[in-house]
C-alpha positions in Angstrom: 0.0 0.0 0.0 1.2 3.5 -0.7 3.6 4.9 1.8 1.5 7.9 2.4 -1.5 5.9 3.4 0.1 3.4 5.7 3.1 3.4 7.9 5.1 1.0 10.0 4.5 0.1 13.6 7.6 1.9 14.7 6.7 5.2 13.0 3.1 5.0 14.2 4.2 4.6 17.8 6.7 7.4 17.5 4.3 9.9 15.9 1.3 9.1 18.0 3.1 8.6 21.2 3.4 12.4 21.5 -0.4 12.8 21.5 -0.9 12.5 25.3 1.5 15.3 26.1 0.0 17.5 23.4 -3.5 17.1 24.9 -2.2 18.1 28.3 -0.2 21.0 27.1 -2.9 22.5 24.9 -6.6 22.9 25.3 -7.2 20.4 22.4 -10.5 18.6 22.1 -12.3 17.1 25.1 -12.2 13.3 25.6 -15.9 13.4 24.6 -17.5 13.9 22.1 -15.7 11.9 19.4 -14.5 9.2 21.7 -11.9 8.9 24.4 -9.5 6.1 23.3 -6.2 7.9 23.2 -3.1 6.3 21.9 -0.1 6.9 24.2 3.6 5.9 23.7 3.1 2.9 25.9 0.1 1.5 24.0 0.2 -1.2 21.4 -1.1 0.5 18.2 -2.7 -2.8 17.1 -4.6 -3.4 20.4 -7.7 -1.7 19.0 -9.3 -1.1 15.6 -9.6 2.7 16.2 -7.8 5.4 18.1 -9.5 8.8 18.8 -8.3 12.4 18.7 -5.2 11.7 16.6 -3.1 14.8 15.8 -1.3 15.0 12.6 2.3 16.3 12.2 3.1 19.1 9.7 4.8 16.5 7.5 1.7 14.2 7.5 -0.5 17.2 6.6 1.7 18.2 3.8 2.0 14.7 2.4 -1.8 14.4 2.4 -2.1 17.7 0.6 0.3 16.6 -2.1 -1.4 13.3 -2.5 -4.8 15.0 -3.0 -3.2 17.5 -5.4 -1.7 14.6 -7.4 -4.9 12.5 -7.7 -7.0 15.6 -8.7 -4.5 16.8 -11.4 -6.4 14.9 -14.1 -10.1 15.6 -14.0 -12.9 13.8 -15.9 -13.9 16.0 -18.9 -16.9 18.3 -18.3 -18.9 16.7 -21.1 -18.7 13.4 -19.3 -19.5 14.7 -15.8 -23.2 15.4 -16.2 -24.3 11.8 -15.8 -22.9 11.6 -12.3 -25.4 14.2 -11.2 -28.4 13.6 -13.4 -28.3 9.8 -13.0 -27.2 9.7 -9.3 -30.4 8.0 -8.3 -29.7 5.1 -10.7 -26.2 4.7 -9.4 -27.3 4.5 -5.8 -30.3 2.3 -6.6 -28.0 -0.2 -8.3 -25.7 0.0 -5.2 -28.6 -0.9 -2.9 -30.0 -3.6 -5.2 -26.5 -5.2 -5.1 -25.6 -4.8 -1.5 -29.1 -4.7 0.1 -28.8 -4.0 3.8 -25.4 -5.8 4.2 -23.0 -3.1 3.3 -23.3 -0.6 6.2 -23.6 -1.3 9.9 -26.2 0.2 12.2 -25.0 3.5 13.7 -25.2 2.6 17.4 -22.9 5.6 18.2 -25.6 8.0 17.2 -26.9 8.9 20.7 -23.5 9.3 22.2 -22.6 12.0 19.6 -26.1 13.3 18.9 -28.2 13.1 22.1 -30.5 15.8 20.5 -32.1 12.9 18.6 -33.9 11.9 21.8 -36.8 14.0 23.2 -36.5 15.1 26.8 -37.5 12.4 29.2 -36.9 9.5 26.8 -36.0 6.3 28.7 -32.3 5.5 28.4 -31.3 9.0 27.3 -28.7 9.2 30.1 -26.6 6.3 28.8 -23.8 8.8 28.5 -23.0 11.2 31.4 -23.0 14.4 29.3 -26.4 13.8 27.7 -28.6 15.5 30.2 -26.3 18.5 30.4 -26.3 18.9 26.6 -30.0 18.7 26.3 -30.5 21.2 29.1 -28.2 23.7 27.4 -30.2 23.6 24.2 -33.8 24.8 24.7 -36.6 22.8 23.1 -37.6 24.1 19.7 -40.5 26.5 19.4 -42.6 27.6 16.5 -45.9 27.2 14.9 -48.1 24.3 16.1 -49.6 21.9 13.6 -52.8 23.9 13.3 -51.0 27.1 12.1 -48.9 25.6 9.3 -49.3 27.2 5.9 -48.8 26.3 2.3 -48.4 22.6 3.0 -48.4 20.4 0.0 -49.2 16.7 0.1 -46.5 14.4 -1.4 -47.2 13.6 -5.0 -45.7 10.2 -4.8 -43.5 10.6 -7.8 -40.0 9.1 -8.0 -37.3 11.5 -9.1 -34.9 9.5 -11.3 -33.3 12.4 -13.1 -32.3 15.8 -11.8 -32.8 19.2 -13.3 -29.4 20.4 -14.3 -30.5 24.1 -14.6 -28.8 26.5 -12.1 -30.7 26.4 -8.8 -32.9 29.3 -7.9 -33.4 29.7 -4.1 -35.3 32.9 -4.1 -38.6 32.6 -2.4 -37.8 29.2 -0.9 -38.2 30.2 2.7 -41.8 30.7 3.9 -42.8 34.1 5.3 -43.0 33.9 9.0 -45.9 36.4 9.3 -47.9 35.0 6.4 -51.5 34.5 7.2 -52.7 30.9 7.3 -54.3 29.7 4.1 -55.2 26.1 4.7 -54.2 23.2 6.9 -53.6 19.6 6.0 -53.2 16.6 8.1 -49.9 14.8 7.8 -48.1 11.7 9.2 -46.8 12.4 12.7 -49.0 15.4 13.2 -50.0 14.5 16.7 -46.4 13.9 17.8 -44.7 16.6 19.9 -41.1 15.7 18.7 -40.4 15.2 15.0 -37.1 14.0 13.4 -36.2 13.9 9.7 -33.3 11.8 8.4 -32.3 12.7 4.8 -30.5 10.1 2.7 -31.5 7.4 5.1 -30.3 4.5 2.8 -31.5 1.1 4.1 -32.1 2.4 7.7 -28.7 2.2 9.5 -29.8 5.2 11.5 -33.5 4.7 11.3 -33.8 1.5 13.3 -31.5 2.6 16.2 -33.6 5.7 16.4 -36.9 3.8 16.3 -35.6 1.5 19.0 -34.9 4.4 21.3 -38.1 6.5 20.7 -40.7 3.7 20.8 -41.8 4.6 24.3 -41.9 8.4 23.6 -44.1 10.8 21.7 -41.5 11.2 18.9 -42.0 10.5 15.2 -39.4 9.8 12.6 -39.5 10.7 8.9 -36.8 9.2 6.6 -36.2 9.7 2.9 -33.9 8.6 0.2 -34.0 9.1 -3.6 -33.4 5.3 -4.1 -36.7 3.5 -4.3 -34.8 0.2 -3.5 -33.4 1.6 -0.3 -36.8 2.9 0.9 -38.5 -0.4 0.1 -35.8 -2.2 2.2 -36.6 0.1 5.1 -40.3 -0.5 4.8 -39.7 -4.3 4.6 -37.7 -4.3 7.8 -39.5 -6.1 10.7 -38.9 -3.1 13.0 -40.5 -0.6 10.7 -43.8 0.8 11.9 -46.1 3.4 10.4 -47.1 4.4 13.9 -43.6 5.8 14.5 -42.1 6.3 11.1 -42.8 7.5 7.6 -40.3 6.4 4.9 -40.7 8.0 1.5 -38.8 8.5 -1.8 -37.5 12.0 -2.1 -34.6 13.7 -4.0 -33.4 16.6 -1.8 -31.8 18.2 -4.9 -35.2 18.6 -6.5 -36.4 22.1 -5.6 -40.0 21.4 -6.5 -40.3 18.1 -4.6 -42.6 18.5 -1.6 -42.3 16.9 1.8 -45.1 15.1 3.7 -45.0 17.7 6.5 -45.3 21.5 6.7 -42.5 24.2 7.2 -41.3 24.8 10.8 -42.6 21.4 12.0 -39.3 19.5 12.7 -37.3 19.4 15.9 -34.2 17.7 14.4 -32.8 17.1 10.9 -30.1 14.4 10.6 -27.7 14.2 7.6 -25.0 11.5 8.0 -22.7 10.9 5.0 -25.3 12.4 2.7 -24.3 15.9 1.5 -20.9 14.6 0.4 -22.6 12.5 -2.2 -24.0 15.7 -3.9 -22.3 18.1 -6.2 -20.8 20.9 -3.9 -22.6 23.6 -6.0 -25.9 22.2 -4.8 -25.4 21.7 -1.1 -25.9 25.3 -0.1 -29.4 25.4 -1.6 -30.2 22.0 -0.1 -29.3 23.2 3.5 -31.3 26.4 3.1 -34.4 24.5 1.9 -34.2 21.9 4.6 -33.7 24.6 7.3 -37.1 26.1 6.5 -38.7 22.9 7.9 -37.0 23.2 11.3 -38.9 24.8 14.2 -37.2 27.9 15.7 -34.7 26.3 18.1 -34.6 23.1 16.0 -31.2 21.4 15.4 -29.5 20.3 12.2 -27.1 17.4 12.9 -24.3 16.7 10.4 -21.6 14.1 10.0 -19.6 13.5 6.8 -16.2 13.1 5.2 -13.4 15.5 6.0 -10.6 16.8 3.9 -7.6 14.4 3.4 -9.5 11.4 4.8 -7.9 8.1 3.8 -10.6 7.4 1.3 -9.8 10.7 -0.5 -6.1 10.0 -0.7 -6.5 6.5 -2.2 -8.3 7.7 -5.3 -6.4 7.1 -8.5 -5.9 9.8 -11.2 -8.9 10.2 -13.5 -11.6 9.9 -10.8 -11.7 13.6 -9.9 -14.7 15.7 -11.0 -13.7 19.0 -9.4 -11.5 20.1 -6.5 -12.0 17.6 -3.6 -15.0 16.0 -5.4 -14.6 12.5 -6.9 -16.6 9.6 -8.4 -16.1 6.0 -7.4 -16.0 3.1 -9.7 -19.8 2.4 -9.2 -20.7 6.0 -10.3 -21.5 7.3 -6.8 -19.7 10.5 -5.8 -18.1 11.9 -2.7 -16.9 15.4 -1.6 -14.5 16.0 1.3 -15.3 19.0 3.5 -13.2 21.4 5.7 -14.3 22.9 8.9 -14.6 26.3 7.4 -16.7 25.0 4.5 -19.1 23.3 6.9 -19.5 26.5 9.0 -20.2 28.6 5.9 -22.7 26.1 4.6 -24.9 26.2 7.7 -24.3 29.8 8.8 -25.3 31.0 5.4 -28.6 29.2 5.9 -29.2 31.3 9.0 -28.3 28.6 11.5 -26.2 29.2 14.7 -23.2 27.0 15.4 -23.4 24.7 18.4 -20.6 22.3 17.5 -18.3 22.1 14.5 -15.5 19.6 14.9 -12.9 17.8 12.9 -12.8 14.1 13.9 -9.4 12.7 13.3 -8.9 9.1 14.1 -6.5 6.3 13.4 -8.2 3.2 11.9 -6.2 0.0 12.3 -6.2 -3.2 10.3 -4.8 -5.6 12.8 -4.6 -8.5 10.3 -2.6 -6.6 7.7 -0.7 -4.4 10.3 -1.7 -1.2 8.5 -2.9 2.0 10.1 -5.0 4.6 8.2 -5.8 8.3 9.0 -9.5 8.9 9.0 -11.0 12.4 8.9 -14.7 13.1 9.5 -16.7 16.3 10.2 -19.2 16.4 12.9 -21.4 19.5 13.4 -24.6 20.8 15.1 -26.4 24.0 14.0 -29.5 25.5 15.5 -32.2 27.5 13.8 -32.6 30.9 15.5 
């Protein structure tokens, strides 16, 4: 494997052994969130599969930068790029038809990092010592109740297989807060006091851990994906229940596609490894449109790929679409964010930063004796 992506046990121990003193000598990141398994000079690097809060040296940072520059030096011609956007649904649908629910694991870490997914008073919400304090520091969302929602459209049930490639127009997307009510519609989950939306839910690797945790509460979960195959797999799951969840096909890039709930009706929006799969020119409009459905005080939870993650550095030449945006062999795409880009993305949508972290870890393949630098972004933004 390339020397920039893996290193020997001796070098790993030398580089990462300095981490403990760094954390003590600087403010650094707290032991939680983002885990608390810290590699010290006395640890066996291959004892665990993952080490948290790994600091990079300047040399490692520069090597990663050069590797990304090298693999993006040859880009796919513009005339060939359009299909990766307009036919994205087909690529992901083929992915789920091939792998079904066997590719990704359930995200059991969700509530440790995102306790906001649980309504106050939910049984088991104190599984982590900081959960109660975090929820107390973030007031419950407020906003229009279900009988004052306006301009709500019922879902048309259509499946969006192809995207409009015209430049997005976001003017007028946000509803007027003082607009007089015109008419009211009933919608799934209307009677629930706490509503969650997961966009890009895939086959339910977040959905079912959430449903398991909210089943004794008054919460309701919406989940959508533009892959009909993925949504059908969610609905066919034995733990799926219409009384707690509404799964539907939806392309969040489609500006005209309606949601099955009105604006300002959601307490939480969850986007985990979703926005990275979309062309970076589209993501700002998507976040702005989604934010109109949050109640005032509602939370947008985000986790995705970070700049110079191992998966970015291992791309070969000829897979790059644009700067830090690549297509995989199966046609699916991925973008790698920076902390500043994430902040601009959400703050430009009128949201207030609660958390915006770079999650740097060392992932270890103990069988092959290889260590890989992983970089993810984890953020929380609140609607004012």
